[in-house]
C-alpha positions, 0 to 999 in steps of 0.5 A: 626814803624810809621815815623811822621814829629816830629820823623824825626825832632827829629832825624835830627842831627843823620841822618845828622851825619850818612850821613857824613859817607856815602859821595859819592866817585866821584873819578871815574869821574876824568878820564872822557872826559867831553866836554867843559862846555856850557857857553851859557845862558839857559831859564827856559824851561830847568832850572826850576828844583827841583835841582836833580842830575842824581846820585839821581836816583841810576843809574849804574855807567857805565851809569852815566859815559856815561851821564857825558861824553855826557855833561849832568850835571843835569836833565832837568824838563822833565827828572826829572819827567820822569826818576824815573817814567820810572825806576819804570816800569810805563807807561808814557804819557809825553808832553814837548816842543821841545828841552828840553831833551825828548830823554834822558828821555826815553833812560836813563831808557831803559839803566838802566833797560837793562840786557846785559846778556840776549839774544834778543831785550829788548828795542824798540824805535820807531821814525817817520823818518829815520833821527830821528832814526839815531840820537836817536841810536847815542845818545843811543850809546853815553850814553851807551858807558861804558855799557859792552855788549850793542848792539844798532841797527838802522833799517829804510825803504830804507835800505837793509834787508840783513844788518838787517839779518846779524846784528841781528845774533849778540846779539842786545838788543836795536833797534831803528826803523821806524814803517813800517820797524820794523813790516816788519822784525818782521813779516818776522821772522828776529827780535823777540820781545818775551822779549822786555818789554820796548817800547818808542814812540818818537814824539808820535803824529806823530806815532799815525797819520793815516799813522802809527797808524795801524802799531804801534798797530800791533807791540804792539800786538806782544809784551809780555803782560808784557810790559812798554810803554812810549810816548813823544811828544810836542803835542798829537792828539785826537786819543791818548785817544783811544790808551791810553785806549787800550794799556797803563796800568794806565799811569802817565801823565807828562805835562810840557807845559805852556800857550805858546807851543813855546820855551821861547828862540825863538824870532819870527818875520814875514815879509810881502812880495810878492812872487817874493820878497822872494829871495831878502828878503832871500838874505838880511837876509843872509847878515845881520844876524849872522847865525851859521847854518840855516834851511829854510823850503819850502812847497813842494819838487820842491820848496826845489830844486829850492830854494837851487839852487837859494841860491847857485847861490847867492853865499851862501853855501847850501844843501837840503834834502827831502823825495824822495831822496835816503836814502844814499843821505839823510844820507850823507846830514844829517851828513854833515850838523850835522858836520858843512860842510854847513851853510844852509839847505833847506828842507821840513817838513821831518826835523821838527821832533826831529832833534837836531843840537845845532848849528842851531840858525836861522830857516826861513819859506820861505813858511809859514806852513798851521797849528800850529803843523807844525809851532811849530815843524819847529821853534823848530829846533832852540833854542835847550835845553834852548838856544836862537834862531830866527824864521823868517817867510816870509808871503804873503797876503794869509798867513794872516789868518794862521798867526792869527790862529797859534798865537792863537792856540800856545798862542804866538806872532809873531812880525813884523821884525825890521830893526835891530835884537839884536844879544843877541836874537840868537847869542851865547856868546852875553851878555844878558840884561835879 
């Protein structure tokens, strides 16, 4: 039987009548502990959707319960386009702006496809940094909290192999890892990927840089032939083309980037200062801005430590984090900042990738970055999930050319800082005029 447009129109009333008899029973939602609704205004980066609901994707009820308790009311644009495609088993190459919901775009299909009656690792999530691995594993546990038998493990460099051995004696079915550690435990026979058919690469551009690409390729060759690879990032390097042709099976391209690669809700300013004036300028910003939490970026570990010390001497609450710290210390700082135990965090570019702390409303580039990719990921730590944020750049004379190049490459405008900054641009709860 052929279904033409005319036939469907003729039977429209019949379909609508039938539909009334199949109204969805949502009584199971009554007992959910949903977080308080977020009343902050959001930008089109997350609101420009087709109006789908998570229930439209026929997700299992236990997963829906976790999604709604996490506070996700409706899918964002990248989730709308990615979730049904991933559930259908297709490989994906997705580009979307920082802070628009990419993590849930690959975790929700992973949890939907998971069979907890099977023994062994079925899902592998790869991230470039330890902090992002910890964050992603936590989101996975929260989304899947009602899925019986779900066991999520995180493994990264700098932690004990003995702990991994003990953990993998249980039925771990989802593993979140940094590439080097994952390859290490597979090659040593501690972990087995024989039934792992779903691989998600978060911040895929970083995972395909020279530091990781060979490791990633060796890992993928250890996976079963029948596998699904989904890749998500805000930017993709040239190397992705060769990788795609070698390892991906007819991937579905998803591109939600517009002319400007930066988030709509982030207002960007610069101030020209001499190097010796930067501390005084930072002090003025701390005094004048209504900062909920801020992240301050420096270009070297030594400058991170020195700046953190100076900020503390000025009487402001401040922690610092960088790649050469002991993993235990890094974890402690990361969780303390996430739990609002400190207002300001000074860091290197370690903290630019995927870290999602919604209360961060101000990012300050104490040292201006050398390239547009680093700039994009730095300022993306504010204005998360369509909210508003502020990025302030302290520039010296030598940074002028980098400023010009970054504006041009990202299709964005970084304006001179005004004497007063409207709180509507970055403070939650302020009435917006637009």
